[in-house]
FIKOLZA-1660 file (N, C-alpha, C; in steps of 0.1 Angstrom, whole numbers, plus 5000, padded with zeros to 4 digits):
% residues 48
   i   px   py   pz ch aa at
   1 5015 5022 5285  A  M  N
   1 5025 5023 5275  A  M CA
   1 5035 5033 5278  A  M  C
   2 5047 5030 5278  A  A  N
   2 5057 5040 5281  A  A CA
   2 5060 5050 5270  A  A  C
   3 5064 5063 5272  A  K  N
   3 5065 5072 5263  A  K CA
   3 5076 5067 5253  A  K  C
   4 5086 5062 5256  A  S  N
   4 5095 5058 5246  A  S CA
   4 5089 5047 5237  A  S  C
   5 5082 5038 5241  A  E  N
   5 5074 5028 5233  A  E CA
   5 5065 5034 5225  A  E  C
   6 5058 5046 5228  A  F  N
   6 5049 5051 5220  A  F CA
   6 5054 5059 5209  A  F  C
   7 5066 5066 5213  A  I  N
   7 5073 5073 5202  A  I CA
   7 5080 5064 5191  A  I  C
   8 5086 5052 5197  A  R  N
   8 5092 5042 5187  A  R CA
   8 5080 5037 5178  A  R  C
   9 5068 5033 5184  A  N  N
   9 5057 5029 5175  A  N CA
   9 5053 5039 5164  A  N  C
  10 5052 5051 5169  A  T  N
  10 5049 5062 5161  A  T CA
  10 5059 5064 5148  A  T  C
  11 5072 5063 5152  A  V  N
  11 5082 5064 5141  A  V CA
  11 5082 5054 5131  A  V  C
  12 5080 5041 5137  A  I  N
  12 5078 5029 5128  A  I CA
  12 5066 5030 5119  A  I  C
  13 5056 5034 5124  A  E  N
  13 5043 5036 5117  A  E CA
  13 5045 5047 5105  A  E  C
  14 5053 5057 5109  A  K  N
  14 5054 5068 5098  A  K CA
  14 5064 5063 5087  A  K  C
  15 5075 5056 5092  A  L  N
  15 5084 5051 5082  A  L CA
  15 5077 5040 5072  A  L  C
  16 5068 5032 5078  A  Q  N
  16 5061 5022 5070  A  Q CA
  16 5053 5030 5059  A  Q  C
  17 5045 5041 5065  A  F  N
  17 5038 5050 5055  A  F CA
  17 5045 5056 5043  A  F  C
  18 5057 5060 5047  A  L  N
  18 5066 5067 5037  A  L CA
  18 5071 5056 5028  A  L  C
  19 5074 5045 5032  A  Q  N
  19 5078 5034 5023  A  Q CA
  19 5067 5030 5013  A  Q  C
  20 5055 5029 5018  A  D  N
  20 5042 5026 5011  A  D CA
  20 5041 5035 5000  A  D  C
  21 5042 5049 5006  A  S  N
  21 5040 5060 4995  A  S CA
  21 5050 5060 4983  A  S  C
  22 5062 5057 4987  A  A  N
  22 5073 5057 4977  A  A CA
  22 5070 5045 4967  A  A  C
  23 5066 5034 4972  A  L  N
  23 5062 5022 4964  A  L CA
  23 5051 5025 4955  A  L  C
  24 5040 5032 4960  A  I  N
  24 5028 5036 4952  A  I CA
  24 5034 5046 4941  A  I  C
  25 5042 5058 4945  A  D  N
  25 5047 5066 4935  A  D CA
  25 5054 5060 4924  A  D  C
  26 5061 5049 4926  A  S  N
  26 5070 5042 4917  A  S CA
  26 5062 5034 4908  A  S  C
  27 5051 5028 4914  A  I  N
  27 5041 5020 4904  A  I CA
  27 5034 5029 4896  A  I  C
  28 5030 5041 4901  A  M  N
  28 5022 5050 4893  A  M CA
  28 5031 5057 4881  A  M  C
  29 5044 5059 4883  A  E  N
  29 5052 5064 4874  A  E CA
  29 5053 5055 4861  A  E  C
  30 5050 5042 4863  A  R  N
  30 5052 5032 4852  A  R CA
  30 5040 5035 4841  A  R  C
  31 5030 5041 4846  A  N  N
  31 5018 5044 4836  A  N CA
  31 5012 5031 4832  A  N  C
  32 5012 5020 4839  A  E  N
  32 5005 5009 4836  A  E CA
  32 4991 5009 4840  A  E  C
  33 4983 5001 4833  A  K  N
  33 4968 5000 4836  A  K CA
  33 4967 4995 4850  A  K  C
  34 4958 5000 4858  A  I  N
  34 4956 4996 4872  A  I CA
  34 4942 4991 4871  A  I  C
  35 4940 4977 4876  A  Y  N
  35 4928 4970 4875  A  Y CA
  35 4921 4971 4889  A  Y  C
  36 4908 4973 4889  A  S  N
  36 4900 4972 4901  A  S CA
  36 4899 4957 4904  A  S  C
  37 4895 4954 4917  A  F  N
  37 4893 4941 4922  A  F CA
  37 4884 4933 4913  A  F  C
  38 4872 4940 4910  A  E  N
  38 4862 4934 4901  A  E CA
  38 4868 4931 4888  A  E  C
  39 4876 4940 4882  A  E  N
  39 4881 4936 4868  A  E CA
  39 4892 4926 4868  A  E  C
  40 4899 4925 4879  A  A  N
  40 4908 4914 4880  A  A CA
  40 4902 4902 4883  A  A  C
  41 4892 4901 4890  A  K  N
  41 4884 4889 4893  A  K CA
  41 4878 4884 4880  A  K  C
  42 4872 4892 4871  A  N  N
  42 4866 4888 4859  A  N CA
  42 4876 4884 4850  A  N  C
  43 4887 4890 4849  A  A  N
  43 4898 4886 4840  A  A CA
  43 4904 4872 4842  A  A  C
  44 4903 4869 4856  A  L  N
  44 4908 4856 4860  A  L CA
  44 4898 4845 4860  A  L  C
  45 4885 4848 4855  A  G  N
  45 4874 4840 4855  A  G CA
  45 4868 4836 4869  A  G  C
  46 4870 4844 4878  A  M  N
  46 4865 4842 4892  A  M CA
  46 4852 4849 4896  A  M  C
  47 4843 4850 4887  A  E  N
  47 4830 4858 4888  A  E CA
  47 4822 4849 4899  A  E  C
  48 4814 4857 4905  A  D  N
  48 4806 4851 4916  A  D CA
  48 4798 4840 4910  A  D  C
% end
């Protein structure tokens, strides 16, 4: 892998991480209930 390709991939990964972090922060600011996978599954009647 060329240096420029490595740097490009690293920058893209960092930008994706920052975008994900910003999205998580905005969701957390809403103070809405966050459900676990098990809670969501039970609420939807999808128990094992």
